[in-house]
C-alpha positions as CSV (number, residue, x, y, z in Angstrom):
1,M,-4.9,-8.4,-18.2
2,F,-1.7,-10.4,-17.7
3,T,-1.6,-14.0,-18.8
4,D,-1.2,-16.7,-16.2
5,E,2.3,-17.4,-17.7
6,L,3.4,-13.8,-17.2
7,I,2.0,-13.7,-13.6
8,T,4.1,-16.8,-12.8
9,Q,7.2,-15.2,-14.4
10,L,6.9,-12.0,-12.4
11,A,6.3,-13.9,-9.2
12,L,9.4,-15.9,-9.8
13,E,11.3,-12.7,-10.3
14,L,10.2,-11.4,-6.9
15,D,11.1,-14.8,-5.3
16,A,14.5,-14.6,-6.8
17,S,15.0,-11.0,-5.7
18,E,14.1,-11.9,-2.1
19,K,16.6,-14.7,-2.1
20,S,19.4,-12.9,-3.8
21,R,18.7,-9.5,-2.2
22,Q,19.1,-7.9,-5.6
23,Q,16.3,-5.5,-6.6
24,I,14.5,-5.9,-10.0
25,E,13.2,-3.3,-12.5
26,H,9.7,-1.8,-12.4
27,F,7.1,-4.2,-13.8
28,S,5.0,-1.1,-14.7
29,R,7.7,0.2,-17.0
30,R,8.2,-3.1,-18.7
31,F,4.5,-3.7,-19.1
32,P,2.8,-0.3,-19.4
33,G,-0.7,-1.8,-19.6
34,M,-0.4,-3.3,-16.1
35,S,-3.5,-2.9,-13.8
36,I,-4.0,-3.0,-10.1
37,E,-5.7,-6.4,-10.5
38,D,-2.6,-7.7,-12.3
39,G,-0.5,-6.5,-9.3
40,Y,-2.7,-8.4,-6.8
41,R,-2.5,-11.5,-9.0
42,V,1.3,-11.4,-9.0
43,S,1.4,-10.9,-5.3
44,R,-1.0,-13.8,-4.7
45,E,1.1,-16.0,-7.0
46,W,4.2,-15.1,-5.0
47,V,2.4,-15.9,-1.7
48,A,1.4,-19.2,-3.2
49,M,5.0,-20.0,-3.9
50,Q,6.0,-19.2,-0.3
51,I,3.3,-21.5,1.0
52,A,4.5,-24.2,-1.3
53,A,7.9,-23.7,0.2
54,G,6.6,-24.3,3.7
55,R,5.7,-20.8,5.0
56,K,2.4,-20.1,6.6
57,V,0.0,-17.1,6.3
58,I,-0.4,-15.4,9.7
59,G,-2.4,-12.3,8.6
60,H,-2.4,-9.3,6.4
61,K,-1.1,-5.7,6.1
62,I,-2.8,-2.5,4.9
63,G,-0.7,0.2,3.3
64,L,-1.1,3.6,1.7
65,T,-3.6,4.5,4.4
66,S,-2.8,8.3,4.6
67,R,-4.4,10.7,2.1
68,A,-1.0,12.1,1.3
69,M,0.4,8.7,0.3
70,Q,-2.7,7.9,-1.8
71,I,-2.4,11.2,-3.7
72,S,1.3,10.6,-4.4
73,S,0.5,7.0,-5.6
74,Q,-2.4,8.3,-7.7
75,I,-5.0,6.1,-6.1
76,D,-8.0,6.7,-3.9
77,E,-7.8,3.7,-1.5
78,P,-5.2,1.8,0.5
79,D,-3.4,-1.4,-0.7
80,Y,-2.8,-4.6,1.1
81,G,-0.4,-7.6,1.3
82,T,0.1,-10.9,3.2
83,L,2.0,-11.6,6.4
84,L,3.9,-14.9,6.6
85,D,5.3,-16.6,9.6
86,S,8.9,-16.0,8.3
87,M,8.3,-12.3,8.7
88,L,7.4,-12.4,12.4
89,Y,9.8,-11.0,15.1
90,T,8.7,-11.0,18.7
91,C,10.3,-8.9,21.5
92,R,10.3,-9.8,25.2
93,P,9.7,-7.1,27.8
94,G,13.0,-5.2,28.4
95,Q,14.7,-7.0,25.5
96,V,16.4,-5.2,22.6
97,L,15.6,-7.7,19.8
98,A,18.3,-8.4,17.2
99,I,17.0,-8.3,13.7
100,P,19.4,-9.5,10.9
101,T,19.8,-6.7,8.3
102,A,20.8,-9.5,5.9
103,N,17.2,-10.6,5.8
104,F,16.3,-7.4,3.9
105,I,17.4,-5.3,0.9
106,A,16.5,-1.7,2.0
107,P,14.5,-2.0,5.2
108,R,12.4,0.9,6.6
109,V,10.5,1.0,9.8
110,E,6.9,2.1,10.3
111,V,4.8,2.5,13.5
112,E,1.4,0.8,13.5
113,L,-1.3,-0.9,15.5
114,A,-2.1,-4.6,14.9
115,F,-5.5,-6.2,15.3
116,V,-5.5,-9.8,16.4
117,L,-8.8,-11.5,15.6
118,K,-11.0,-13.9,17.6
119,S,-13.8,-14.1,15.0
120,P,-13.9,-14.2,11.2
121,L,-14.6,-11.1,9.1
122,R,-16.2,-12.1,5.9
123,G,-17.3,-9.5,3.3
124,P,-20.2,-9.5,0.8
125,G,-20.7,-12.6,-1.3
126,L,-18.9,-15.0,1.0
127,A,-20.9,-17.6,3.0
128,G,-22.1,-15.8,6.1
129,G,-20.6,-12.6,4.8
130,K,-21.9,-9.0,4.7
131,E,-20.6,-5.5,4.4
132,V,-18.1,-5.2,7.2
133,M,-18.2,-2.0,9.3
134,L,-15.9,-0.5,11.9
135,E,-18.1,-1.9,14.7
136,D,-17.8,-5.4,13.3
137,V,-14.0,-5.1,13.5
138,L,-14.1,-4.1,17.1
139,E,-16.4,-7.1,17.9
140,A,-14.2,-9.5,16.0
141,T,-10.9,-8.4,17.6
142,E,-9.4,-10.3,20.5
143,Y,-6.9,-7.5,21.2
144,V,-5.0,-4.6,19.7
145,T,-1.2,-4.4,20.2
146,P,1.6,-2.1,19.1
147,A,3.5,-3.3,16.0
148,I,6.3,-2.3,13.8
149,E,6.2,-3.0,10.1
150,I,9.4,-3.5,8.3
151,I,8.9,-2.5,4.7
152,D,11.3,-3.4,1.9
153,S,11.6,-3.1,-1.8
154,R,12.2,-6.2,-4.0
155,I,11.3,-3.9,-6.9
156,E,13.6,-0.9,-6.9
157,Q,12.0,2.3,-5.6
158,F,13.5,4.5,-8.4
159,D,13.9,3.2,-12.0
160,R,17.6,2.6,-12.8
161,H,17.1,4.1,-16.2
162,T,14.6,7.0,-15.9
163,K,14.9,7.6,-12.1
164,A,11.1,7.6,-12.0
165,M,9.5,6.4,-8.8
166,R,7.8,3.1,-8.9
167,K,4.1,3.0,-9.4
168,V,1.4,1.5,-7.2
169,F,1.1,-1.5,-9.5
170,D,4.8,-2.3,-8.6
171,T,4.2,-1.9,-4.8
172,I,1.1,-4.1,-4.9
173,S,2.9,-6.8,-6.8
174,D,5.7,-6.6,-4.2
175,N,3.3,-7.7,-1.5
176,A,2.6,-4.1,-0.7
177,A,6.3,-3.7,0.2
178,N,5.9,-5.9,3.4
179,A,8.9,-7.8,4.7
180,G,8.6,-8.0,8.5
181,I,6.5,-7.3,11.6
182,V,7.7,-6.8,15.2
183,V,5.3,-7.4,18.1
184,G,5.6,-8.1,21.8
185,A,4.3,-5.0,23.6
186,G,1.1,-4.6,25.6
187,R,-2.4,-5.9,24.5
188,V,-5.6,-4.0,24.9
189,D,-9.3,-4.6,24.4
190,P,-10.2,-2.5,21.4
191,K,-13.3,-1.2,23.2
192,A,-11.3,-0.3,26.3
193,V,-9.3,2.5,24.7
194,D,-9.9,5.4,22.3
195,L,-7.9,3.9,19.5
196,P,-7.5,7.0,17.4
197,W,-5.7,8.6,20.4
198,C,-3.2,5.8,20.7
199,G,0.2,7.3,19.9
200,A,3.9,6.5,19.7
201,I,7.3,8.0,19.8
202,L,9.9,6.4,17.5
203,R,13.5,6.9,18.4
204,Q,16.4,5.9,16.2
205,N,19.8,5.7,18.0
206,G,18.3,7.8,20.8
207,V,17.0,10.5,18.6
208,V,13.2,11.1,18.1
209,E,12.6,10.6,14.4
210,E,8.8,10.3,14.4
211,T,5.7,10.8,16.5
212,G,2.1,10.1,15.6
213,L,-1.4,9.2,16.5
214,A,-3.4,6.2,15.2
215,A,-6.0,8.8,14.0
216,G,-3.6,9.3,11.1
217,V,-4.8,6.0,9.7
218,Q,-8.0,7.1,8.0
219,G,-9.3,8.7,11.3
220,H,-9.6,5.3,13.0
221,P,-7.3,2.3,12.6
222,A,-10.3,-0.2,12.5
223,I,-11.6,1.5,9.3
224,G,-8.8,-0.1,7.2
225,V,-9.5,-3.5,8.7
226,A,-13.1,-3.3,7.6
227,W,-12.1,-2.1,4.2
228,L,-9.7,-5.0,3.8
229,A,-12.3,-7.6,4.7
230,N,-14.6,-6.2,2.1
231,K,-11.8,-6.0,-0.6
232,L,-10.8,-9.6,0.0
233,A,-14.3,-11.0,-0.5
234,P,-14.4,-10.8,-4.3
235,W,-11.2,-13.0,-4.3
236,G,-13.1,-15.6,-2.2
237,E,-10.9,-14.7,0.9
238,S,-11.7,-13.5,4.4
239,L,-10.0,-12.5,7.6
240,E,-9.9,-15.4,10.0
241,P,-9.5,-16.0,13.8
242,G,-6.0,-15.8,15.0
243,Q,-4.8,-13.7,12.1
244,I,-2.9,-10.4,12.6
245,V,-3.9,-7.4,10.6
246,L,-1.5,-4.4,10.5
247,A,-3.9,-1.5,10.2
248,G,-1.5,1.0,8.5
249,S,1.3,3.3,9.5
250,F,0.8,6.6,11.3
251,T,4.4,7.7,10.9
252,R,6.6,8.1,7.8
253,P,9.0,5.2,7.1
254,V,12.5,5.5,8.7
255,A,15.4,3.9,6.9
256,A,17.3,1.3,8.9
257,R,21.0,0.5,8.6
258,P,23.2,-2.1,10.3
259,G,23.8,-1.0,13.9
260,D,20.7,1.2,14.1
261,E,18.8,0.7,17.4
262,F,15.1,1.6,17.5
263,D,12.8,2.3,20.4
264,A,9.1,2.6,19.7
265,D,7.4,3.9,22.8
266,Y,3.6,3.5,22.9
267,G,3.2,4.9,26.4
268,P,0.7,2.8,28.4
269,L,0.9,0.0,25.7
270,G,4.6,-0.4,26.2
271,K,7.7,-0.4,24.0
272,L,9.2,-2.3,21.1
273,Q,13.0,-2.2,21.2
274,F,15.1,-3.7,18.4
275,R,18.5,-3.4,16.7
276,F,19.5,-4.2,13.1
277,V,22.6,-6.3,13.2
């Protein structure tokens, strides 16, 4: 297990990377004994630094929700990170939102659904907590809305020396690669629609790059939200009213460059249109 001093050091490196837009080397190569718990401790320390600097927690994200991604990362469950108010971008209907490319290092776009909570979800061991199930998530959700996650890499994706891909420990340390969230389309009662059949078409510069159904997120997007509530409990944490939970991508990530315009069409739930400038 990493010492507290090392945890702070690595969190400071991530903080410096975000500010300088210069990627850093894999933690897992520098510290081969690194564990998943070490990764989450680094991520939490980084989040604590952001809060101390005035940012606010607005929710959480779930990643690595597809079986293919879990196999490639050599894990058997998703990972998660924290959403901050500085990451939030909101579209108005009919608007093509301008997103500054300079806010990121190597941004990529993923298509998701977001759950906005009206009631707490507290896992086992917490006051009033219990094993959270899919039905509990639906009961606790005020509405579900289309969302785009902008993922980024403060830790380089491929090692500059060996060209090896970064490990899951690095991704977890790096706030599960989260850097932004775009919202502003329609809202729906989670019980009023068949969520696994909610789908989207993602166009980049007018070309269809990805299509997908929310069933690609572990069969039902609420499954990951329940999983997250249970995983947070041992850390003394829970999902709270008003928080946004990104349930996981049901498309592959699409790289974004300055000038790229995206149109994420969710059919009856509306569109999210944005341009990297």
